[in-house]
N, C-alpha and C positions, 0 to 999 in steps of 0.2 A: 727420189728424183732430184730435187733441187737442194743443194747444200750451201747455204750462206756461211762464209768463213768470217768469224767475228773475233777480234782481239778483245780480251775481257776488260776493257775500260768501262767507266761508269755508264756512258750513254749507249755503248754497244750492248751492255747487259740489260739496260732498261728497254732497249728496242726488242730484245729477245723475250723479255718478260711480258711486255705489253702485247706482243704479237703471238704469244704462246698458243692461244686457241686457234688462230689462223694457221700457224705453222703446223699444228697437229692435224687440223681438218684437211689441209692441202697435202699432208704427208711429206712436208719439207723437213729436213733434218739439219739443224745448225751445227756447225763445228766451232767450238769455243776454245781459244787459246788464252788461258788466264795470264794476265801480265801484271796484276796488282797484288801486293803482298797480302792485303786483307781479302779474305775469301767469302765474307758474309754476303756480298752482292751476288757472287756466283751461286752460292747456296740458295738464295731467294729465287734466283732465275731458274735454276734446275728444279726447284720445288714447284714453281708455276708450270713448267713444262710437264712435269709428272702429273700435276692436277688436271692438265688438259689432255692427258693420255698421249702426249707426244714423245718424241725421241730427240736426244742430243748426244753429240760426241764431244768429250772433254779431253783436250790435249794434256797428258800427264807429264810431259817433258818439254815445256815450252822453249822456243828459241829466244823470245824477247821478254823483257820486263823483269820483275822481281823474282820470278821462279826459274829463270834461265839457269841451267846447270844443276838445279835441285828441285824436283817436283814432288818431294816427299809430302809436303803439306797438302798438295792437291790429291795425292793418293789417299792420305789420311781422311780428307773430307769425303771422298767416295766411300771409304770403308765405314765411316761414322754414320753417314746420312743416306747413302744411296745403294748400299750393297744389295738390298732386296728390290730395287727399282729396275725393272727390265729395260725401261726406256733410256737409261743413262749408260752410255758406252764409254770406254776408255779409247783415246786416240793416241797412237804412238807416232810422233813426228820423226821421220827418218831423215836425219840431217847428214850433210856431206862428211862430217868427221866421225860418224858412228860406225862401229864394227858390227859384224853379224852377231858376235857374242853379246854385245850390249843390247842389240835389238831383241835377240831371243830371251835374254834375261828379263827385259822389260815386258815382253809378251807373256812370259810365264808368270811374272808377278801380278799381272792384271788379267789373267785369262778368264776369270769369272765375270769380267765386264765386257766380254765379247769384243776384244780390241779391233779397232779399225787402224790400218796402216796408212799414214799420210806421208807420201813420198815427196821430199823437199831437198833433194841433193844427194841422197844415198846412192851408192854406185853398185852395190852387190845384189842386183836384182835376181839373177839366176840362182845365187846361193840362198837367198831368202825364199824363193819359190821352192827350191829343193828342201829347205828346212821345213816348210809348211806341209809339203807332201800331200797326203789325202785331205788335209784340212784346208787346202787352198780353195777348193770349190765352195766352202762355207765362209770364206773370209771376204772382207771389204777393203778396197784399196782406193785411196783418193790421191790423185796425181796433180801436183803443181805443174801446170803445162810448161812453164819456162825451164823446169828442171828435168822433165821426163819426155823424151822423144817416143815415137811409136815403137821402136825396137825395144826400148826399156819396158814399156807398158805391155808388150806382147808376152813377156814372161808370166804375166798374171792372167792370161786367158783362162776363162772358166770360172773366175771369181766375180764378185760384184765390183764394178769399176766406175769411178767417178772422175771426171776431168774438171780441174779447177783453173779458171782463166781470169786474169785481171783485166777488167774492161777499160781501165785507164792505161792505155798503151804507153803514153808519155805523160809524165807529171808536169804540171805547170803551176806557176803562181796563180792565185785566184784572178789577178788582174789580166792574165794573159790567155785565159780560156776563150775559145770561140763561143758563139751563142749556142750552137748545137753541133754535135758530131756523132758518128757511129759509136756504139758501145759494144755490142756483142750479137752474134748470131748463134751462140752455143746452145741456147734453149731450143733451137731448131735442129742443129746439126750434131748434137752429141750421139745420137744413135749411129750416124754415119762414121763416127770415130770409134765405133765398137764399144761405146760406153753405156752403162745402165743409168747414169745420172750426170749432172753437171753442177758446177758451183762457181761462185765469184766472191769478190771482196766488197760486195754491195757498191755504194757510191764513195767508199773510203779509199780503195786501192790497197795493194799489198805493201807499199812502203810504210815502215813503222817509225814513228817518232814518239818520244815520251810526252812532249808538249808541242803545241802549235806556236808559231812565231806571232809577232804582232800582225793584226789584220789590217794591212794597207787597203785591201779590198775585201768585201764580204760577198761570197757566192753561195747560191742555193742550187745544188745539183739534183736534178730530177730526171729519172729515166722514163721512157715511153716506148711502146711497141707500135710500129707504123704499119698498119694494114695495107697501105699503098705501096710499101716497099718490102713485100714478101714477109711481113711480120718481123723484120730485123729490129733489134732494140737500139734506140738512140738515147742520147742524154743532152738535156738542156743545161746550160750554165747561165743562170741569171745573176749577173755580176753588178755590184754597186757602181754608180757613176763616179763617185769619189774614190780615187785609187792612190793618192799620193801622200797620205798621212796615216799614222797608226792610231789616230784618235777617233772617237765617235763611232764605235761599232753599231750602236743603236740606229744612228742616222743612216749608216751604210746598209744595214739590214732593211730599213724601210725602203731605201731605193731599190734594192734587189727584189724585195717582196712586191713592190709596185710593178716591176717588170713581169713578175710571175702572174700577178692578178690580171694584168692587161692581156697577157697571152691566153690565160684561161677564159677571160671574158670575150675574146675575139671569136671563140667558137671553133677554132682550128688548132688547138694545142695538141690534141690526141693523148693528153695526159689522162690516166685513169683517176677519176674523182672519188677516191675512197676516204677513209677517216683522216689520213694524213693531210690531204688537200683541204678537207674541211677545216682542220686545225689551222692551216696556213690562212684560209679565208677569215677565220675568227680573229687571228692575230692582226690581220690587216684592218678588219673592222674596228678593233679596239685600239689600234695604233700601239701595240705592245711588243717590246723586244724581250724574248724569253731567255736570251743567252745563246751563244753559238753552239753549245753542246746540244741544246734542245733542237736547234735548227738541223743539226746533223742527224739527230735521232729521227726527226720527222721525215727527212730525205731517205734514210735507211728503211723506215717503216713503209714509206710509199713504194720503194723498190720491191719489197716483199709482197705488198698488196697488188702491185702491177703483175707480178709473175703468178700469184695465186689466181687473179682474175683471168689471166691468159689460159691457164691450164684448167680452170674451174668449169 
Protein backbone atom coordinates (compact mmCIF):
# COMPACT_ATOMS: atom_id res chain seq x y z
CA UNK A 1 0.00 0.00 0.00
CA UNK A 2 2.37 2.75 1.24
CA UNK A 3 5.81 3.06 -0.39
CA UNK A 4 8.12 5.61 1.25
CA UNK A 5 10.89 6.59 -1.19
CA UNK A 6 14.22 6.93 0.59
CA UNK A 7 17.53 8.08 -0.79
CA UNK A 8 20.17 5.89 0.83
CA UNK A 9 21.93 8.48 2.96
CA UNK A 10 22.91 7.57 6.50
CA UNK A 11 19.84 8.82 8.34
CA UNK A 12 17.37 7.62 5.71
CA UNK A 13 18.82 4.12 6.12
CA UNK A 14 18.73 4.38 9.91
CA UNK A 15 15.06 5.41 9.66
CA UNK A 16 14.24 2.30 7.61
CA UNK A 17 16.28 0.13 9.97
CA UNK A 18 14.63 1.43 13.14
CA UNK A 19 11.12 1.23 11.69
CA UNK A 20 11.62 -2.19 10.00
CA UNK A 21 9.19 -4.03 12.34
CA UNK A 22 6.54 -1.31 11.93
CA UNK A 23 6.99 -1.20 8.14
CA UNK A 24 6.58 -4.98 8.00
CA UNK A 25 3.53 -5.15 10.28
CA UNK A 26 1.81 -2.34 8.36
CA UNK A 27 2.76 -3.98 5.03
CA UNK A 28 4.53 -0.79 3.94
CA UNK A 29 7.24 -1.31 1.31
CA UNK A 30 10.13 1.20 1.26
CA UNK A 31 11.87 2.01 -2.00
CA UNK A 32 15.57 2.70 -1.43
CA UNK A 33 17.77 4.46 -3.99
CA UNK A 34 21.38 3.91 -2.83
CA UNK A 35 23.43 7.09 -3.18
CA UNK A 36 26.54 6.37 -1.11
CA UNK A 37 29.49 4.35 -2.41
CA UNK A 38 29.76 2.29 0.78
CA UNK A 39 26.90 -0.21 0.91
CA UNK A 40 27.37 -1.63 4.41
CA UNK A 41 24.61 0.63 5.80
CA UNK A 42 22.25 -0.54 3.07
CA UNK A 43 23.13 -4.16 3.78
CA UNK A 44 22.41 -3.73 7.52
CA UNK A 45 19.09 -2.07 6.72
CA UNK A 46 17.97 -4.78 4.31
CA UNK A 47 19.01 -7.42 6.82
CA UNK A 48 16.77 -5.82 9.48
CA UNK A 49 13.87 -5.66 7.00
CA UNK A 50 14.34 -9.36 6.26
CA UNK A 51 14.48 -10.17 10.00
CA UNK A 52 11.16 -8.39 10.42
CA UNK A 53 9.78 -10.39 7.48
CA UNK A 54 9.20 -7.18 5.58
CA UNK A 55 9.74 -6.17 1.98
CA UNK A 56 11.89 -3.52 0.29
CA UNK A 57 12.64 -2.41 -3.26
CA UNK A 58 16.27 -1.50 -4.00
CA UNK A 59 16.98 0.69 -7.03
CA UNK A 60 19.77 -1.05 -8.99
CA UNK A 61 20.44 1.86 -11.37
CA UNK A 62 20.28 5.07 -9.30
CA UNK A 63 19.91 8.53 -10.80
CA UNK A 64 21.72 10.30 -7.95
CA UNK A 65 24.88 9.84 -5.93
CA UNK A 66 27.93 7.60 -6.16
CA UNK A 67 26.23 4.80 -8.12
CA UNK A 68 24.66 6.99 -10.81
CA UNK A 69 25.56 5.45 -14.15
CA UNK A 70 26.87 2.20 -12.67
CA UNK A 71 24.87 0.11 -10.24
CA UNK A 72 27.08 -2.99 -10.55
CA UNK A 73 28.03 -2.94 -6.87
CA UNK A 74 24.36 -2.79 -5.83
CA UNK A 75 23.57 -5.80 -8.02
CA UNK A 76 26.59 -7.59 -6.54
CA UNK A 77 25.29 -6.93 -3.01
CA UNK A 78 21.89 -8.40 -3.89
CA UNK A 79 23.64 -11.43 -5.38
CA UNK A 80 25.92 -11.92 -2.38
CA UNK A 81 23.52 -11.38 0.51
CA UNK A 82 19.90 -11.35 -0.63
CA UNK A 83 19.50 -13.76 -3.54
CA UNK A 84 17.45 -16.14 -1.39
CA UNK A 85 15.46 -13.41 0.42
CA UNK A 86 12.02 -13.11 -1.14
CA UNK A 87 11.36 -9.78 0.55
CA UNK A 88 14.15 -7.91 -1.26
CA UNK A 89 13.13 -6.82 -4.75
CA UNK A 90 15.08 -5.01 -7.45
CA UNK A 91 13.82 -1.63 -8.61
CA UNK A 92 14.56 -0.40 -12.13
CA UNK A 93 14.49 3.39 -12.36
CA UNK A 94 13.11 4.27 -15.78
CA UNK A 95 14.83 7.55 -16.60
CA UNK A 96 14.24 9.87 -19.54
CA UNK A 97 17.47 8.87 -21.33
CA UNK A 98 16.85 5.10 -21.20
CA UNK A 99 15.93 3.04 -24.24
CA UNK A 100 13.64 0.02 -24.22
CA UNK A 101 16.68 -2.18 -24.95
CA UNK A 102 18.43 -0.88 -21.82
CA UNK A 103 15.30 -1.41 -19.72
CA UNK A 104 14.78 -4.95 -21.00
CA UNK A 105 18.46 -5.83 -20.42
CA UNK A 106 18.25 -4.56 -16.82
CA UNK A 107 14.99 -6.43 -16.30
CA UNK A 108 16.41 -9.70 -17.57
CA UNK A 109 19.58 -9.29 -15.47
CA UNK A 110 17.50 -8.91 -12.29
CA UNK A 111 14.51 -11.09 -13.12
CA UNK A 112 15.07 -13.35 -10.10
CA UNK A 113 14.49 -10.33 -7.82
CA UNK A 114 10.95 -9.74 -9.16
CA UNK A 115 11.80 -6.26 -10.51
CA UNK A 116 9.57 -3.28 -9.85
CA UNK A 117 9.54 -0.61 -12.56
CA UNK A 118 9.91 2.92 -11.17
CA UNK A 119 8.81 5.36 -13.87
CA UNK A 120 10.73 8.64 -13.67
CA UNK A 121 10.86 10.26 -17.10
CA UNK A 122 10.87 7.24 -19.44
CA UNK A 123 8.76 7.85 -22.54
CA UNK A 124 8.21 4.45 -24.17
CA UNK A 125 5.31 3.27 -22.04
CA UNK A 126 3.44 1.39 -24.77
CA UNK A 127 6.61 -0.37 -25.97
CA UNK A 128 7.42 -1.48 -22.41
CA UNK A 129 3.89 -2.77 -21.84
CA UNK A 130 4.13 -4.70 -25.13
CA UNK A 131 7.52 -6.11 -24.09
CA UNK A 132 6.08 -7.38 -20.81
CA UNK A 133 3.14 -9.00 -22.57
CA UNK A 134 1.48 -11.64 -20.37
CA UNK A 135 3.92 -10.82 -17.56
CA UNK A 136 2.36 -7.35 -17.22
CA UNK A 137 -0.37 -8.57 -14.88
CA UNK A 138 2.23 -9.87 -12.42
CA UNK A 139 4.43 -6.76 -12.54
CA UNK A 140 4.57 -3.74 -10.22
CA UNK A 141 4.90 -0.16 -11.45
CA UNK A 142 5.67 2.92 -9.37
CA UNK A 143 4.99 6.27 -11.05
CA UNK A 144 6.66 9.57 -10.16
CA UNK A 145 3.54 11.71 -10.51
CA UNK A 146 5.40 14.69 -11.96
CA UNK A 147 6.68 12.53 -14.84
CA UNK A 148 3.68 10.28 -15.50
CA UNK A 149 0.29 11.53 -16.61
CA UNK A 150 -2.86 9.41 -16.64
CA UNK A 151 -2.44 8.45 -20.29
CA UNK A 152 1.08 7.17 -19.61
CA UNK A 153 -0.09 5.20 -16.57
CA UNK A 154 -3.01 3.72 -18.50
CA UNK A 155 -0.61 1.51 -20.51
CA UNK A 156 -0.01 -0.50 -17.34
CA UNK A 157 -3.65 -1.22 -16.48
CA UNK A 158 -3.94 -4.69 -14.99
CA UNK A 159 -0.61 -4.52 -13.15
CA UNK A 160 0.00 -3.47 -9.54
CA UNK A 161 0.33 0.33 -9.69
CA UNK A 162 1.64 2.85 -7.16
CA UNK A 163 1.53 6.65 -7.43
CA UNK A 164 4.42 8.59 -5.90
CA UNK A 165 3.78 12.23 -4.99
CA UNK A 166 6.07 14.82 -3.43
CA UNK A 167 4.19 16.46 -0.55
CA UNK A 168 6.55 19.43 -0.74
CA UNK A 169 4.96 21.17 -3.71
CA UNK A 170 7.36 24.10 -3.41
CA UNK A 171 10.70 23.98 -1.65
CA UNK A 172 11.63 26.85 0.61
CA UNK A 173 14.47 27.83 2.87
CA UNK A 174 13.75 26.73 6.43
CA UNK A 175 13.32 30.38 7.39
CA UNK A 176 10.54 30.87 4.82
CA UNK A 177 8.17 28.01 5.65
CA UNK A 178 4.70 28.83 6.99
CA UNK A 179 3.81 27.35 10.36
CA UNK A 180 1.47 24.78 8.79
CA UNK A 181 0.33 23.83 5.28
CA UNK A 182 -1.43 21.05 3.41
CA UNK A 183 0.80 18.09 2.58
CA UNK A 184 -1.20 15.40 0.77
CA UNK A 185 -4.53 13.66 0.33
CA UNK A 186 -3.04 10.78 -1.68
CA UNK A 187 -3.44 8.32 1.23
CA UNK A 188 -7.18 8.86 0.74
CA UNK A 189 -7.47 9.30 -3.03
CA UNK A 190 -5.05 6.76 -4.52
CA UNK A 191 -7.89 4.27 -5.26
CA UNK A 192 -9.70 7.04 -7.18
CA UNK A 193 -6.56 7.37 -9.31
CA UNK A 194 -6.85 3.68 -10.20
CA UNK A 195 -3.84 2.84 -8.03
CA UNK A 196 -3.16 -0.09 -5.71
CA UNK A 197 -0.88 2.00 -3.49
CA UNK A 198 0.75 5.37 -2.95
CA UNK A 199 4.10 6.77 -1.93
CA UNK A 200 5.94 9.95 -1.05
CA UNK A 201 9.38 11.27 -0.17
CA UNK A 202 8.45 11.55 3.53
CA UNK A 203 9.33 14.97 4.97
CA UNK A 204 12.47 15.27 2.80
CA UNK A 205 10.99 15.90 -0.66
CA UNK A 206 12.20 14.73 -4.05
CA UNK A 207 14.90 17.39 -4.47
CA UNK A 208 18.31 15.77 -4.03
CA UNK A 209 21.45 17.43 -2.72
CA UNK A 210 24.68 15.82 -1.55
CA UNK A 211 24.94 18.02 1.53
CA UNK A 212 22.84 20.67 3.18
CA UNK A 213 23.96 24.27 3.35
CA UNK A 214 24.57 26.20 6.57
CA UNK A 215 21.54 26.19 8.84
CA UNK A 216 20.52 29.85 9.08
CA UNK A 217 17.28 28.49 10.52
CA UNK A 218 16.49 25.07 11.99
CA UNK A 219 13.11 23.56 11.20
CA UNK A 220 11.33 20.46 12.52
CA UNK A 221 8.90 19.16 9.89
CA UNK A 222 6.09 16.98 11.28
CA UNK A 223 3.04 15.64 9.46
CA UNK A 224 -0.40 15.03 10.92
CA UNK A 225 -3.75 13.79 9.67
CA UNK A 226 -6.61 16.16 10.45
CA UNK A 227 -9.89 14.36 11.25
CA UNK A 228 -11.68 17.73 11.13
CA UNK A 229 -10.65 18.21 7.49
CA UNK A 230 -11.65 14.86 5.98
CA UNK A 231 -8.40 13.19 7.11
CA UNK A 232 -6.21 15.25 4.78
CA UNK A 233 -2.54 15.25 5.81
CA UNK A 234 -0.94 18.54 6.82
CA UNK A 235 2.59 19.42 7.86
CA UNK A 236 3.86 21.65 10.65
CA UNK A 237 7.10 23.56 10.18
CA UNK A 238 8.45 24.43 13.63
CA UNK A 239 11.11 27.00 12.73
CA UNK A 240 13.71 28.54 15.02
CA UNK A 241 13.24 32.17 16.00
CA UNK A 242 16.85 32.98 15.06
CA UNK A 243 17.19 32.96 11.26
CA UNK A 244 19.95 35.40 10.33
CA UNK A 245 23.22 33.62 11.16
CA UNK A 246 24.71 30.20 10.29
CA UNK A 247 26.01 29.68 13.82
CA UNK A 248 24.57 27.91 16.89
CA UNK A 249 22.44 25.09 15.40
CA UNK A 250 21.95 23.69 18.92
CA UNK A 251 20.38 26.92 20.14
CA UNK A 252 18.16 27.11 17.05
CA UNK A 253 17.06 23.51 17.52
CA UNK A 254 16.10 24.33 21.11
CA UNK A 255 13.94 27.21 19.82
CA UNK A 256 12.20 25.01 17.22
CA UNK A 257 11.77 22.18 19.72
CA UNK A 258 10.26 24.59 22.24
CA UNK A 259 7.60 25.53 19.67
CA UNK A 260 6.87 21.84 19.01
CA UNK A 261 6.50 21.04 22.72
CA UNK A 262 4.25 24.05 23.24
CA UNK A 263 1.99 22.87 20.40
CA UNK A 264 1.90 19.34 21.82
CA UNK A 265 1.13 20.58 25.32
CA UNK A 266 -1.68 22.79 24.02
CA UNK A 267 -3.71 19.63 23.48
CA UNK A 268 -4.73 20.64 19.96
CA UNK A 269 -1.75 19.61 17.83
CA UNK A 270 -3.42 16.51 16.26
CA UNK A 271 0.09 15.01 16.04
CA UNK A 272 0.23 11.24 16.57
CA UNK A 273 2.25 10.73 19.74
CA UNK A 274 4.30 7.66 18.91
CA UNK A 275 7.94 6.78 19.58
CA UNK A 276 9.34 9.68 17.57
CA UNK A 277 7.36 12.31 19.49
CA UNK A 278 8.42 10.64 22.73
CA UNK A 279 12.06 11.05 21.64
CA UNK A 280 11.46 14.73 20.90
CA UNK A 281 9.96 15.13 24.39
CA UNK A 282 13.01 13.43 25.93
CA UNK A 283 15.39 15.68 24.00
CA UNK A 284 13.48 18.69 25.30
CA UNK A 285 13.57 17.41 28.89
CA UNK A 286 17.34 16.84 28.69
CA UNK A 287 18.09 20.04 26.76
CA UNK A 288 20.07 17.90 24.30
CA UNK A 289 20.86 18.62 20.63
CA UNK A 290 21.41 15.28 18.83
CA UNK A 291 22.50 16.75 15.48
CA UNK A 292 20.41 17.75 12.48
CA UNK A 293 20.60 14.27 10.94
CA UNK A 294 18.88 12.74 13.95
CA UNK A 295 16.23 15.48 13.89
CA UNK A 296 15.45 14.57 10.27
CA UNK A 297 15.39 10.87 11.16
CA UNK A 298 12.86 11.47 13.94
CA UNK A 299 10.63 13.47 11.57
CA UNK A 300 10.75 10.68 8.96
CA UNK A 301 10.05 8.06 11.64
CA UNK A 302 7.08 10.09 12.85
CA UNK A 303 5.69 10.30 9.31
CA UNK A 304 5.79 6.50 8.97
CA UNK A 305 4.23 6.08 12.43
CA UNK A 306 1.45 8.54 11.54
CA UNK A 307 0.46 6.62 8.40
CA UNK A 308 0.74 3.24 10.16
CA UNK A 309 -1.55 4.52 12.92
CA UNK A 310 -4.04 5.86 10.34
CA UNK A 311 -4.28 2.55 8.50
CA UNK A 312 -3.91 0.38 11.60
